[in-house]
C-alpha positions as a Markdown table, in Angstrom:
| # | Residue | x | y | z |
|---|---|---|---|---|
| 1 | Met | -16.3 | 12.1 | -29.6 |
| 2 | Val | -19.2 | 14.2 | -28.4 |
| 3 | Thr | -19.0 | 15.3 | -24.5 |
| 4 | Ala | -21.8 | 17.4 | -22.8 |
| 5 | Ser | -21.5 | 19.6 | -19.8 |
| 6 | Ile | -24.0 | 19.8 | -17.2 |
| 7 | Pro | -24.5 | 23.6 | -16.2 |
| 8 | Tyr | -23.6 | 24.4 | -12.6 |
| 9 | Pro | -26.3 | 26.3 | -10.7 |
| 10 | Val | -25.6 | 29.8 | -10.2 |
| 11 | Ala | -26.8 | 29.8 | -6.6 |
| 12 | Ala | -24.1 | 27.4 | -5.6 |
| 13 | Arg | -21.3 | 29.5 | -7.3 |
| 14 | Ser | -22.0 | 32.5 | -4.9 |
| 15 | Ala | -19.2 | 33.8 | -2.8 |
| 16 | Ser | -20.4 | 32.4 | 0.5 |
| 17 | Ala | -21.1 | 28.9 | -0.8 |
| 18 | Phe | -18.1 | 28.5 | -2.8 |
| 19 | Arg | -14.9 | 27.0 | -1.0 |
| 20 | Pro | -12.0 | 26.0 | -3.4 |
| 21 | Arg | -10.7 | 22.4 | -2.4 |
| 22 | Thr | -7.2 | 22.3 | -1.3 |
| 23 | Pro | -5.1 | 19.4 | -2.7 |
| 24 | Leu | -4.8 | 16.4 | -0.3 |
| 25 | Arg | -1.1 | 17.0 | -0.1 |
| 26 | Glu | -1.7 | 20.7 | 1.4 |
| 27 | Arg | -4.1 | 19.1 | 4.0 |
| 28 | Val | -1.9 | 16.5 | 5.3 |
| 29 | Ser | 1.5 | 16.9 | 6.8 |
| 30 | Ala | 4.5 | 14.6 | 6.2 |
| 31 | Thr | 4.3 | 13.4 | 9.8 |
| 32 | Gly | 0.6 | 12.6 | 9.6 |
| 33 | Ala | 1.2 | 10.6 | 6.4 |
| 34 | Ala | 4.0 | 8.7 | 7.9 |
| 35 | Val | 2.0 | 7.9 | 11.1 |
| 36 | Leu | -0.8 | 6.6 | 8.9 |
| 37 | Ser | 1.5 | 4.6 | 6.8 |
| 38 | Ile | 3.0 | 2.9 | 9.9 |
| 39 | Leu | -0.6 | 2.2 | 11.5 |
| 40 | Gly | -1.7 | 0.7 | 8.3 |
| 41 | Leu | 1.6 | -1.6 | 8.1 |
| 42 | Ile | 0.6 | -2.6 | 11.6 |
| 43 | Gly | -2.9 | -3.2 | 10.8 |
| 44 | Leu | -1.8 | -5.2 | 7.7 |
| 45 | Gly | 0.5 | -7.5 | 9.7 |
| 46 | Ala | -2.2 | -8.2 | 12.3 |
| 47 | Leu | -4.5 | -9.1 | 9.5 |
| 48 | Leu | -2.0 | -11.6 | 8.1 |
| 49 | Ala | -1.3 | -13.1 | 11.6 |
| 50 | Ala | -5.0 | -13.5 | 12.0 |
| 51 | Gly | -5.2 | -15.0 | 8.6 |
| 52 | Leu | -2.4 | -17.5 | 9.5 |
| 53 | Leu | -4.0 | -18.7 | 12.6 |
| 54 | Val | -7.2 | -19.6 | 10.9 |
| 55 | Val | -6.3 | -23.0 | 9.5 |
| 56 | Pro | -4.6 | -24.4 | 12.8 |
| 57 | Leu | -7.4 | -23.1 | 14.7 |
| 58 | Ala | -9.8 | -25.0 | 12.6 |
| 59 | Ala | -7.7 | -28.0 | 12.5 |
| 60 | Ala | -7.8 | -28.0 | 16.3 |
| 61 | Ile | -11.4 | -27.6 | 16.5 |
| 62 | Val | -12.3 | -30.4 | 14.0 |
| 63 | Phe | -9.3 | -33.1 | 15.1 |
| 64 | Gly | -8.7 | -31.9 | 18.7 |
| 65 | Pro | -11.4 | -34.1 | 20.4 |
| 66 | Ala | -10.5 | -37.2 | 18.5 |
| 67 | Leu | -6.8 | -36.7 | 19.3 |
| 68 | Leu | -7.6 | -36.1 | 23.1 |
| 69 | Ala | -9.9 | -39.1 | 23.2 |
| 70 | Ala | -6.9 | -41.2 | 21.8 |
| 71 | Leu | -4.6 | -40.1 | 24.5 |
């Protein structure tokens, strides 16, 4: 297998332009990760609840007038 490398421009490697990237685990605290996880679960629950309401709502829109007229 042959791989090719693309040379990195020398100007971009200067000390002022180069900032090493820190790993994500060092930029996000455990508390922040826990909060984002909980918010994600709440959002997932809201999305599932909205999905469960789609079919009954559509049925009420389609069959509701006929059922009300039969009363």
